[in-house]
DRENTORKOL-3810 file (N, C-alpha, C; in nm, 4 decimals):
REM DRENTORKOL-3810
@n.u->-0.3870; n.v->-0.4278; n.w->-0.4607; ca.u->-0.3521; ca.v->-0.4529; ca.w->-0.5994; c.u->-0.4182; c.v->-0.3462; c.w->-0.6855
@n.u->-0.3387; n.v->-0.2743; n.w->-0.7616; ca.u->-0.3983; ca.v->-0.1785; ca.w->-0.8541; c.u->-0.3776; c.v->-0.2217; c.w->-0.9993
@n.u->-0.2954; n.v->-0.3271; n.w->-1.0199; ca.u->-0.2752; ca.v->-0.3803; ca.w->-1.1541; c.u->-0.2253; c.v->-0.5247; c.w->-1.1443
@n.u->-0.2801; n.v->-0.6085; n.w->-1.2273; ca.u->-0.2340; ca.v->-0.7471; ca.w->-1.2384; c.u->-0.2219; c.v->-0.7797; c.w->-1.3858
@n.u->-0.1103; n.v->-0.8363; n.w->-1.4254; ca.u->-0.0927; ca.v->-0.8843; ca.w->-1.5619; c.u->-0.0375; c.v->-1.0260; c.w->-1.5511
@n.u->-0.1053; n.v->-1.1190; n.w->-1.6126; ca.u->-0.0616; ca.v->-1.2584; ca.w->-1.6057; c.u->-0.1672; c.v->-1.3491; c.w->-1.6633
@n.u->-0.1696; n.v->-1.4720; n.w->-1.6126; ca.u->-0.2691; ca.v->-1.5666; ca.w->-1.6603; c.u->-0.3778; c.v->-1.5867; c.w->-1.5560
@n.u->-0.4953; n.v->-1.6176; n.w->-1.6058; ca.u->-0.6102; ca.v->-1.6515; ca.w->-1.5223; c.u->-0.6902; c.v->-1.7565; c.w->-1.5996
@n.u->-0.7962; n.v->-1.8026; n.w->-1.5397; ca.u->-0.8795; ca.v->-1.9042; ca.w->-1.6043; c.u->-1.0258; c.v->-1.8625; c.w->-1.5954
@n.u->-1.0958; n.v->-1.8698; n.w->-1.7082; ca.u->-1.2403; ca.v->-1.8484; ca.w->-1.7104; c.u->-1.3081; c.v->-1.9836; c.w->-1.6995
@n.u->-1.4051; n.v->-1.9930; n.w->-1.6105; ca.u->-1.4808; ca.v->-2.1175; ca.w->-1.5925; c.u->-1.6280; c.v->-2.0894; c.w->-1.6174
@n.u->-1.6918; n.v->-2.1767; n.w->-1.6948; ca.u->-1.8351; ca.v->-2.1628; ca.w->-1.7239; c.u->-1.9082; c.v->-2.2705; c.w->-1.6453
@n.u->-1.9883; n.v->-2.2277; n.w->-1.5478; ca.u->-2.0589; ca.v->-2.3184; ca.w->-1.4579; c.u->-2.2054; c.v->-2.3301; c.w->-1.4968
@n.u->-2.2518; n.v->-2.4537; n.w->-1.5161; ca.u->-2.3922; ca.v->-2.4795; ca.w->-1.5461; c.u->-2.4766; c.v->-2.4638; c.w->-1.4198
@n.u->-2.4182; n.v->-2.4995; n.w->-1.3054; ca.u->-2.4819; ca.v->-2.4845; ca.w->-1.1749; c.u->-2.3696; c.v->-2.4849; c.w->-1.0712
@n.u->-2.4032; n.v->-2.4893; n.w->-0.9443; ca.u->-2.3008; ca.v->-2.4805; ca.w->-0.8402; c.u->-2.2083; c.v->-2.6012; c.w->-0.8360
@n.u->-2.2453; n.v->-2.7112; n.w->-0.9009; ca.u->-2.1660; ca.v->-2.8332; ca.w->-0.8950; c.u->-2.1022; c.v->-2.8737; c.w->-1.0278
@n.u->-2.1417; n.v->-2.8120; n.w->-1.1391; ca.u->-2.0985; ca.v->-2.8587; ca.w->-1.2703; c.u->-2.0311; c.v->-2.7482; c.w->-1.3506
@n.u->-1.8999; n.v->-2.7613; n.w->-1.3665; ca.u->-1.8247; ca.v->-2.6700; ca.w->-1.4521; c.u->-1.8155; c.v->-2.7352; c.w->-1.5895
@n.u->-1.8734; n.v->-2.6711; n.w->-1.6909; ca.u->-1.8745; ca.v->-2.7297; ca.w->-1.8251; c.u->-1.7445; c.v->-2.7080; c.w->-1.9012
@n.u->-1.6757; n.v->-2.5964; n.w->-1.8767; ca.u->-1.5534; ca.v->-2.5705; ca.w->-1.9525; c.u->-1.4655; c.v->-2.4699; c.w->-1.8809
@n.u->-1.3351; n.v->-2.4793; n.w->-1.9068; ca.u->-1.2361; ca.v->-2.3869; ca.w->-1.8518; c.u->-1.1492; c.v->-2.3380; c.w->-1.9663
@n.u->-1.1170; n.v->-2.2086; n.w->-1.9643; ca.u->-1.0342; ca.v->-2.1474; ca.w->-2.0684; c.u->-0.9246; c.v->-2.0655; c.w->-2.0022
@n.u->-0.7992; n.v->-2.0946; n.w->-2.0344; ca.u->-0.6879; ca.v->-2.0136; ca.w->-1.9853; c.u->-0.6803; c.v->-1.8859; c.w->-2.0676
@n.u->-0.6589; n.v->-1.7745; n.w->-1.9989; ca.u->-0.6480; ca.v->-1.6460; ca.w->-2.0674; c.u->-0.5276; c.v->-1.5694; c.w->-2.0150
@n.u->-0.4704; n.v->-1.4874; n.w->-2.1011; ca.u->-0.3720; ca.v->-1.3874; ca.w->-2.0603; c.u->-0.4533; c.v->-1.2616; c.w->-2.0329
@n.u->-0.4323; n.v->-1.2013; n.w->-1.9161; ca.u->-0.5221; ca.v->-1.0939; ca.w->-1.8731; c.u->-0.4444; c.v->-0.9792; c.w->-1.8100
@n.u->-0.4982; n.v->-0.8602; n.w->-1.8266; ca.u->-0.4496; ca.v->-0.7422; ca.w->-1.7558; c.u->-0.5692; c.v->-0.6807; c.w->-1.6845
@n.u->-0.5551; n.v->-0.6651; n.w->-1.5536; ca.u->-0.6615; ca.v->-0.6071; ca.w->-1.4703; c.u->-0.6080; c.v->-0.4792; c.w->-1.4081
@n.u->-0.6859; n.v->-0.3733; n.w->-1.4145; ca.u->-0.6513; ca.v->-0.2488; ca.w->-1.3465; c.u->-0.7661; c.v->-0.2108; c.w->-1.2530
@n.u->-0.7296; n.v->-0.1504; n.w->-1.1410; ca.u->-0.8290; ca.v->-0.1061; ca.w->-1.0426; c.u->-0.8083; c.v->0.0430; c.w->-1.0200
@n.u->-0.9183; n.v->0.1197; n.w->-1.0318; ca.u->-0.9059; ca.v->0.2641; ca.w->-1.0122; c.u->-0.9159; c.v->0.2998; c.w->-0.8642
@n.u->-0.9099; n.v->0.4277; n.w->-0.8330; ca.u->-0.9060; ca.v->0.4758; ca.w->-0.6949; c.u->-1.0309; c.v->0.4405; c.w->-0.6142
@n.u->-1.1457; n.v->0.4206; n.w->-0.6806; ca.u->-1.2686; ca.v->0.3873; ca.w->-0.6076; c.u->-1.2967; c.v->0.2370; c.w->-0.6068
@n.u->-1.2032; n.v->0.1572; n.w->-0.6593; ca.u->-1.2179; ca.v->0.0126; ca.w->-0.6532; c.u->-1.2848; c.v->-0.0516; c.w->-0.7733
@n.u->-1.3156; n.v->0.0262; n.w->-0.8754; ca.u->-1.3748; ca.v->-0.0300; ca.w->-0.9963; c.u->-1.2637; c.v->-0.0940; c.w->-1.0781
@n.u->-1.2852; n.v->-0.2179; n.w->-1.1198; ca.u->-1.1805; ca.v->-0.2821; ca.w->-1.1976; c.u->-1.2245; c.v->-0.3058; c.w->-1.3406
@n.u->-1.1228; n.v->-0.3054; n.w->-1.4268; ca.u->-1.1430; ca.v->-0.3292; ca.w->-1.5691; c.u->-1.0422; c.v->-0.4354; c.w->-1.6112
@n.u->-1.0828; n.v->-0.5219; n.w->-1.7017; ca.u->-0.9924; ca.v->-0.6274; ca.w->-1.7446; c.u->-1.0062; c.v->-0.6526; c.w->-1.8941
@n.u->-0.8930; n.v->-0.6766; n.w->-1.9563; ca.u->-0.8901; ca.v->-0.7175; ca.w->-2.0963; c.u->-0.7950; c.v->-0.8346; c.w->-2.1076
@n.u->-0.8152; n.v->-0.9140; n.w->-2.2109; ca.u->-0.7269; ca.v->-1.0282; ca.w->-2.2284; c.u->-0.7496; c.v->-1.0979; c.w->-2.3604
@n.u->-0.6871; n.v->-1.2125; n.w->-2.3721; ca.u->-0.6976; ca.v->-1.2975; ca.w->-2.4906; c.u->-0.6857; c.v->-1.4423; c.w->-2.4436
@n.u->-0.7345; n.v->-1.5330; n.w->-2.5238; ca.u->-0.7131; ca.v->-1.6743; ca.w->-2.4929; c.u->-0.5624; c.v->-1.6988; c.w->-2.4913
@n.u->-0.5145; n.v->-1.7715; n.w->-2.3913; ca.u->-0.3713; ca.v->-1.7984; ca.w->-2.3791; c.u->-0.3221; c.v->-1.8855; c.w->-2.4944
@n.u->-0.4077; n.v->-1.9737; n.w->-2.5420; ca.u->-0.3748; ca.v->-2.0615; ca.w->-2.6544; c.u->-0.4865; c.v->-2.0502; c.w->-2.7568
@n.u->-0.4488; n.v->-2.0541; n.w->-2.8830; ca.u->-0.5505; ca.v->-2.0488; ca.w->-2.9885; c.u->-0.6472; c.v->-2.1663; c.w->-2.9717
@n.u->-0.7753; n.v->-2.1370; n.w->-2.9868; ca.u->-0.8766; ca.v->-2.2421; ca.w->-2.9742; c.u->-0.8824; c.v->-2.3220; c.w->-3.1035
@n.u->-0.8847; n.v->-2.4565; n.w->-3.0896; ca.u->-0.9034; ca.v->-2.5378; ca.w->-3.2095; c.u->-1.0510; c.v->-2.5331; c.w->-3.2480
@n.u->-1.0875; n.v->-2.5995; n.w->-3.3548; ca.u->-1.2247; ca.v->-2.5909; ca.w->-3.4064; c.u->-1.3271; c.v->-2.6346; c.w->-3.3032
@n.u->-1.3019; n.v->-2.7458; n.w->-3.2361; ca.u->-1.3961; ca.v->-2.7960; ca.w->-3.1353; c.u->-1.4068; c.v->-2.7005; c.w->-3.0176
@n.u->-1.2930; n.v->-2.6503; n.w->-2.9702; ca.u->-1.2939; ca.v->-2.5548; ca.w->-2.8591; c.u->-1.3662; c.v->-2.4264; c.w->-2.8989
@n.u->-1.3442; n.v->-2.3789; n.w->-3.0209; ca.u->-1.4096; ca.v->-2.2564; ca.w->-3.0689; c.u->-1.5597; c.v->-2.2751; c.w->-3.0736
@n.u->-1.6056; n.v->-2.3912; n.w->-3.1218; ca.u->-1.7498; ca.v->-2.4181; ca.w->-3.1255; c.u->-1.8077; c.v->-2.4180; c.w->-2.9851
@n.u->-1.7366; n.v->-2.4805; n.w->-2.8909; ca.u->-1.7826; ca.v->-2.4820; ca.w->-2.7517; c.u->-1.7860; c.v->-2.3431; c.w->-2.6915
@n.u->-1.6806; n.v->-2.2649; n.w->-2.7159; ca.u->-1.6746; ca.v->-2.1273; ca.w->-2.6660; c.u->-1.7902; c.v->-2.0450; c.w->-2.7207
@n.u->-1.8096; n.v->-2.0524; n.w->-2.8527; ca.u->-1.9175; ca.v->-1.9750; ca.w->-2.9151; c.u->-2.0541; c.v->-2.0159; c.w->-2.8604
@n.u->-2.0734; n.v->-2.1450; n.w->-2.8400; ca.u->-2.2001; ca.v->-2.1945; ca.w->-2.7846; c.u->-2.2232; c.v->-2.1388; c.w->-2.6441
@n.u->-2.1216; n.v->-2.1468; n.w->-2.5576; ca.u->-2.1362; ca.v->-2.0962; ca.w->-2.4208; c.u->-2.1572; c.v->-1.9458; c.w->-2.4187
@n.u->-2.0858; n.v->-1.8735; n.w->-2.5043; ca.u->-2.1029; ca.v->-1.7275; ca.w->-2.5101; c.u->-2.2441; c.v->-1.6919; c.w->-2.5552
@n.u->-2.2989; n.v->-1.7694; n.w->-2.6486; ca.u->-2.4358; ca.v->-1.7439; ca.w->-2.6959; c.u->-2.5374; c.v->-1.7778; c.w->-2.5863
@n.u->-2.5099; n.v->-1.8864; n.w->-2.5149; ca.u->-2.6016; ca.v->-1.9292; ca.w->-2.4109; c.u->-2.6028; c.v->-1.8303; c.w->-2.2942
@n.u->-2.4824; n.v->-1.7904; n.w->-2.2512; ca.u->-2.4719; ca.v->-1.6970; ca.w->-2.1392; c.u->-2.3264; c.v->-1.6554; c.w->-2.1241
@n.u->-2.2934; n.v->-1.5292; n.w->-2.1444; ca.u->-2.1539; ca.v->-1.4860; ca.w->-2.1412; c.u->-2.0987; c.v->-1.4589; c.w->-2.0009
@n.u->-2.1564; n.v->-1.5187; n.w->-1.8984; ca.u->-2.1072; ca.v->-1.5012; ca.w->-1.7615; c.u->-2.0182; c.v->-1.6184; c.w->-1.7233
@n.u->-1.8998; n.v->-1.5866; n.w->-1.6735; ca.u->-1.8011; ca.v->-1.6855; ca.w->-1.6321; c.u->-1.7518; c.v->-1.6495; c.w->-1.4930
@n.u->-1.6968; n.v->-1.7474; n.w->-1.4238; ca.u->-1.6204; ca.v->-1.7193; ca.w->-1.3025; c.u->-1.4759; c.v->-1.7057; c.w->-1.3452
@n.u->-1.4041; n.v->-1.6149; n.w->-1.2837; ca.u->-1.2627; ca.v->-1.5994; ca.w->-1.3147; c.u->-1.1807; c.v->-1.6485; c.w->-1.1965
@n.u->-1.0787; n.v->-1.7264; n.w->-1.2268; ca.u->-0.9909; ca.v->-1.7829; ca.w->-1.1247; c.u->-0.8504; c.v->-1.7289; c.w->-1.1493
@n.u->-0.7928; n.v->-1.6656; n.w->-1.0475; ca.u->-0.6574; ca.v->-1.6128; ca.w->-1.0568; c.u->-0.5589; c.v->-1.7135; c.w->-0.9986
@n.u->-0.4313; n.v->-1.7012; n.w->-1.0314; ca.u->-0.3313; ca.v->-1.7948; ca.w->-0.9784; c.u->-0.3389; c.v->-1.8056; c.w->-0.8265
@n.u->-0.3277; n.v->-1.9279; n.w->-0.7770; ca.u->-0.3329; ca.v->-1.9525; ca.w->-0.6333; c.u->-0.4722; c.v->-1.9751; c.w->-0.5796
@n.u->-0.5755; n.v->-1.9595; n.w->-0.6630; ca.u->-0.7131; ca.v->-1.9853; ca.w->-0.6214; c.u->-0.7568; c.v->-2.1210; c.w->-0.6752
@n.u->-0.8424; n.v->-2.1889; n.w->-0.6004; ca.u->-0.8945; ca.v->-2.3176; ca.w->-0.6458; c.u->-1.0259; c.v->-2.3028; c.w->-0.7212
@n.u->-1.1074; n.v->-2.2091; n.w->-0.6807; ca.u->-1.2392; ca.v->-2.1911; ca.w->-0.7414; c.u->-1.2591; c.v->-2.0443; c.w->-0.7767
@n.u->-1.3423; n.v->-2.0209; n.w->-0.8781; ca.u->-1.3705; ca.v->-1.8847; ca.w->-0.9207; c.u->-1.4375; c.v->-1.8048; c.w->-0.8111
@n.u->-1.3897; n.v->-1.6858; n.w->-0.7895; ca.u->-1.4481; ca.v->-1.6039; ca.w->-0.6870; c.u->-1.5171; c.v->-1.4804; c.w->-0.7410
@n.u->-1.4854; n.v->-1.4435; n.w->-0.8649; ca.u->-1.5429; ca.v->-1.3225; ca.w->-0.9225; c.u->-1.6240; c.v->-1.3615; c.w->-1.0447
@n.u->-1.7493; n.v->-1.3219; n.w->-1.0451; ca.u->-1.8352; ca.v->-1.3472; ca.w->-1.1603; c.u->-1.8182; c.v->-1.2319; c.w->-1.2576
@n.u->-1.7904; n.v->-1.2647; n.w->-1.3837; ca.u->-1.7683; ca.v->-1.1626; ca.w->-1.4854; c.u->-1.8551; c.v->-1.1892; c.w->-1.6074
@n.u->-1.8829; n.v->-1.0810; n.w->-1.6777; ca.u->-1.9486; ca.v->-1.0900; ca.w->-1.8084; c.u->-1.8404; c.v->-1.0675; c.w->-1.9112
@n.u->-1.8349; n.v->-1.1554; n.w->-2.0101; ca.u->-1.7287; ca.v->-1.1511; ca.w->-2.1101; c.u->-1.7853; c.v->-1.1036; c.w->-2.2434
@n.u->-1.7126; n.v->-1.0130; n.w->-2.3062; ca.u->-1.7432; ca.v->-0.9694; ca.w->-2.4414; c.u->-1.6192; c.v->-0.9974; c.w->-2.5247
@n.u->-1.6383; n.v->-1.0593; n.w->-2.6430; ca.u->-1.5258; ca.v->-1.0859; ca.w->-2.7322; c.u->-1.5386; c.v->-1.0007; c.w->-2.8573
@n.u->-1.4363; n.v->-0.9197; n.w->-2.8829; ca.u->-1.4335; ca.v->-0.8374; ca.w->-3.0038; c.u->-1.3929; c.v->-0.9242; c.w->-3.1231
@n.u->-1.4148; n.v->-0.8722; n.w->-3.2430; ca.u->-1.3824; ca.v->-0.9474; ca.w->-3.3644; c.u->-1.2352; c.v->-0.9851; c.w->-3.3724
@n.u->-1.1479; n.v->-0.9048; n.w->-3.3119; ca.u->-1.0047; ca.v->-0.9355; ca.w->-3.3162; c.u->-0.9617; c.v->-1.0346; c.w->-3.2081
@n.u->-1.0583; n.v->-1.0866; n.w->-3.1301; ca.u->-1.0280; ca.v->-1.1853; ca.w->-3.0271; c.u->-1.0003; c.v->-1.1276; c.w->-2.8904
@n.u->-0.9989; n.v->-0.9944; n.w->-2.8780; ca.u->-0.9776; ca.v->-0.9321; ca.w->-2.7482; c.u->-1.0986; c.v->-0.9567; c.w->-2.6591
@n.u->-1.0734; n.v->-0.9981; n.w->-2.5365; ca.u->-1.1796; ca.v->-1.0211; ca.w->-2.4381; c.u->-1.1856; c.v->-0.9017; c.w->-2.3436
@n.u->-1.3050; n.v->-0.8532; n.w->-2.3182; ca.u->-1.3273; ca.v->-0.7499; ca.w->-2.2179; c.u->-1.4134; c.v->-0.8118; c.w->-2.1096
@n.u->-1.3686; n.v->-0.8016; n.w->-1.9850; ca.u->-1.4393; ca.v->-0.8598; ca.w->-1.8723; c.u->-1.4883; c.v->-0.7492; c.w->-1.7806
@n.u->-1.6143; n.v->-0.7581; n.w->-1.7405; ca.u->-1.6693; ca.v->-0.6635; ca.w->-1.6438; c.u->-1.7283; c.v->-0.7429; c.w->-1.5284
@n.u->-1.7107; n.v->-0.6930; n.w->-1.4086; ca.u->-1.7633; ca.v->-0.7615; ca.w->-1.2910; c.u->-1.9153; c.v->-0.7634; c.w->-1.2970
@n.u->-1.9737; n.v->-0.8772; n.w->-1.2596; ca.u->-2.1196; ca.v->-0.8944; ca.w->-1.2636; c.u->-2.1690; c.v->-0.9428; c.w->-1.1275
@n.u->-2.1500; n.v->-0.8627; n.w->-1.0217; ca.u->-2.1835; ca.v->-0.9094; ca.w->-0.8871; c.u->-2.3319; c.v->-0.9301; c.w->-0.8613
@n.u->-2.4180; n.v->-0.8631; n.w->-0.9373; ca.u->-2.5615; ca.v->-0.8723; ca.w->-0.9116; c.u->-2.6318; c.v->-0.9756; c.w->-0.9984
@n.u->-2.5580; n.v->-1.0413; n.w->-1.0870; ca.u->-2.6195; ca.v->-1.1399; ca.w->-1.1751; c.u->-2.6588; c.v->-1.2613; c.w->-1.0917
@n.u->-2.7818; n.v->-1.3072; n.w->-1.1069; ca.u->-2.8324; ca.v->-1.4165; ca.w->-1.0229; c.u->-2.8264; c.v->-1.5533; c.w->-1.0902
@n.u->-2.7699; n.v->-1.5604; n.w->-1.2106; ca.u->-2.7563; ca.v->-1.6893; ca.w->-1.2772; c.u->-2.8791; c.v->-1.7329; c.w->-1.3525
@n.u->-2.9789; n.v->-1.6488; n.w->-1.3597; ca.u->-3.0990; ca.v->-1.6880; ca.w->-1.4320; c.u->-3.1089; c.v->-1.6091; c.w->-1.5612
@n.u->-3.1691; n.v->-1.6694; n.w->-1.6565; ca.u->-3.1876; ca.v->-1.6023; ca.w->-1.7834; c.u->-3.2836; c.v->-1.6818; c.w->-1.8690
@n.u->-3.3269; n.v->-1.6237; n.w->-1.9752; ca.u->-3.4171; ca.v->-1.6909; ca.w->-2.0667; c.u->-3.3475; c.v->-1.7004; c.w->-2.2018
@n.u->-3.3154; n.v->-1.8223; n.w->-2.2424; ca.u->-3.2410; ca.v->-1.8461; ca.w->-2.3644; c.u->-3.3266; c.v->-1.9292; c.w->-2.4577
@n.u->-3.3283; n.v->-1.8921; n.w->-2.5855; ca.u->-3.4004; ca.v->-1.9690; ca.w->-2.6868; c.u->-3.3040; c.v->-2.0044; c.w->-2.7983
@n.u->-3.3034; n.v->-2.1307; n.w->-2.8385; ca.u->-3.2184; ca.v->-2.1763; ca.w->-2.9474; c.u->-3.3049; c.v->-2.2358; c.w->-3.0567
@n.u->-3.2691; n.v->-2.2070; n.w->-3.1797; ca.u->-3.3317; ca.v->-2.2714; ca.w->-3.2951; c.u->-3.2410; c.v->-2.3875; c.w->-3.3348
@n.u->-3.2869; n.v->-2.5083; n.w->-3.3149; ca.u->-3.2074; ca.v->-2.6259; ca.w->-3.3485; c.u->-3.2506; c.v->-2.6788; c.w->-3.4855
@n.u->-3.1499; n.v->-2.7170; n.w->-3.5671; ca.u->-3.1824; ca.v->-2.7683; ca.w->-3.7004; c.u->-3.2509; c.v->-2.9020; c.w->-3.6940
END
């Protein structure tokens, strides 16, 4: 596969057993000659207020998601997601991320 355009799903996992949220996205993935892939996309459906709050919270907590392509049951590729102001998502493979991080929140 050197190019895929279609739908996929981003899943945010709290641990190996708990998926907190899933987001359908329209995505285009390209793979270069050395196997490096790049992906861009958008949410397949506009997020309502509650979904947007959840998305923003998860992105602030940790922007790493598993991506699931059609025909797969579970996410196989760990990606880091960046969202531009216009809503465009850029995904980069994060194979070395170990799932640990230090997050601090100021709660009202």
